[in-house]
N, C-alpha and C positions, 0 to 999 in steps of 0.2 A: 505493499498497498504504498502510493506517495503519500509524504503530506503538503496539504497548501502552505504555502508562503504567506505570512501574518500582513495585512495590512495593516493594524494599529498605529494609532499616529505614537510620536514618539515623548515621551517624559514632554510632559510642559512644563519647563520653569518657572515663565513668566508671562501674564498676559493681560491686555486688555486692549481694550475699543481701534489703538491706533498699532498695535504691536504683538510681537510673539517670540517669547526665547524657545526654543526647543535644545534637546540634548538628544543629537543626532546619533544611533548606534553605530558602529561599524557593518560595512556590508550594506550600506541602505546609499543611493544614488541621489542626490536634491535633488537633481531637474530629471526627466524621462532620456534613455536613450536611445538610441537606435535599436528600430524590433519591437515588436508587441513584448518581448518577453523582459525587455528593460523597459516598461512601463511604470514598472512598482517606481514608487520615489518617493522622497518628505512632502515634496512639490501636493503629489496627490495626495496623498493620507492629512495634509495639512487642510488643501484645499476641501474634505471632506468633511473636518473636524470644527473648520474656520472657513467659513465662503468666502472669496473674494482675497485668499492669504497671497500674497507675492513676492516670492526671491529676491532676496537682496542681494547677500554673497553665495559662497559655496563651500562647501566640502568636500575632499576626494571622495568615492564612494567608501575606501575604508579606513579612513579616518574619525573615527569620532571625536562628541563632543559640542557647542555649545553654537548657535549659529541663528543666527535672529531674519525675522520675517514679518515684511508690513502687510496693515490690513488697510488700507485704500491706498489709493496715487498717491496721492502729496506725503504722507508717511517715506512712501517707495520713493519719492522724491529727493526728502532729504537725509534719509537713512543712506539711498548710495552715494547722496553727493562728499554726507563723514566717511564712507569708505574710501573715495574715492581721491577726496583729500589729506587722507592720511591720518582724520582723529581719531578712527575708532583704535582703541587700543586692545592685543590680543597677543593672549602667553599660547602653548602648547608645553607639550613633553612627552617624550623622544626615548625610544631605549635605541642604543646605537650598538653596532657592531665593536670589539675594541675597544683599550682605554683611550679616551682625549688624554694626551701631553700634559696640558693644559688648562687652565681652569673655565675659561671665558676667550670669545674671541668675535671677531660677525664677517659673515661671507660676504665679499660684494664681485658677483658673480652673469651678469646679464642673459639672459633667458630666452630661446625664444620655440617653437613646434619644432619637434623631428617630422620630415613632412616624410622621411623613408618609412619612417616605424611610428605610425600613430597608434596608441596617446598618449609616446612619448614627449618628452621636451629635453633641450639641450641647451646650454652652456655657450654662447657664441659673442664671443666681448667685439664683433664689426656687428652682429645685426642681429642680436637679441636688445629686449629693452632690461630697462634700470631693475635689479634683483637685489635685497639688502635682509640680510637675516642677525639679529644679534643672540649668541645662543653662551648661553655658563652650564657649569655640569651641576649636575646634583648632586652626584655619587657615582664612585667605579665598584663596578663588582664582576672579582674574576675574568671573563670574558668581555662585558658590554662595559656602556657608560646609559644612566640614565643625565637628560639632559633639557632643563629651559628653551624654549627657544622664543624669541620676540622677532618676528618678521613685517619691519616697517614696509615692505610690499607684498601684495598678494597674485601673486602671477600660479597660473596651474602649475603644479607638483614643485610648488617652490625647493617648501624644507625638506621633501624627501631627495632634489637634486644640488641640496645647496651640502646637504650634509655627504652624500656618492661624493662630494666631487672636494671633501676635504678630505676623504680618506674611512671615511666612516657611515657607510649603509644605513637607515631604518631593520631592524631583524622584521622580518614577515613582509618585508617591500618584493613582489613579488614583480615590479617592473623594473628597479635599478637596481636589486640587490644582489651578489652571487650567491646558487642554490644554496650554500650552503649556513648563511644569514636569511632566507627567505625560507628556510624549512625549519629554521631555530623557534619560531614563535606562530601561534595558529592563524594571526591575525596580525594585521599592518602595527609597529607597536606606535601610536602618534594619534594625541589627544588632546581639543583644542579644550583647556584648561579654563582660559577669562577671558571675554568681552565685556571692554567698557565704550558707551558712549551715550549720547547725549538724544532723550527723550527728543522725539518728532515732534510732539506738541510748546513743552516748552522749557526744553534745551536744558532739566538737569541731568547729570550727569549719574547713569549707573552703570555701578558694576556686576558679572555674575560671576559667577564659579563654578567647574562644579571637578569632583574629585579624579585623580587621574585614576580608571579601572585596573590597569595594569603594574 
């Protein structure tokens, strides 16, 4: 017997008449992919629970954690502007392969689509879009390191590709990690732990947190 996939709405961290904060599980697309098998996504589930909900930004399918959706056109416009103008505070937690030698650093490596290998991205100093990530070590343990990540930009696969570029791919990454590190975890070890933004109605700063589940 084949189990039908769950279509329940992910946990709601916050909701009012302007915006919703969800805690997206790993394995769930933010928006529909190509083909009927990829129709199930956060946007579709949110629409059933909160009619009119609109995607503002995305998390990769296998990244879990905090994501905001707008509930009307004006809220969508304002929240999208905050992301575009880099006013939103975002933190992630990741477990990477190897022991990171120094305690903190910044990765500044432009990213573009890998046209020959979709959906992969690649670092391209000439044609890539500016991409910056700050990171710091939380803990070193055995053959891996737990990191706090603070992306300044929000490129597709930015954190996964940036950590690969310094020789420490994220465990469980089926696109960028070598086979041994891909198989070292049952999921992508990347979680959006903090989201700070201004409410679209009154501009009040709101900060939401989600404990890392791994």
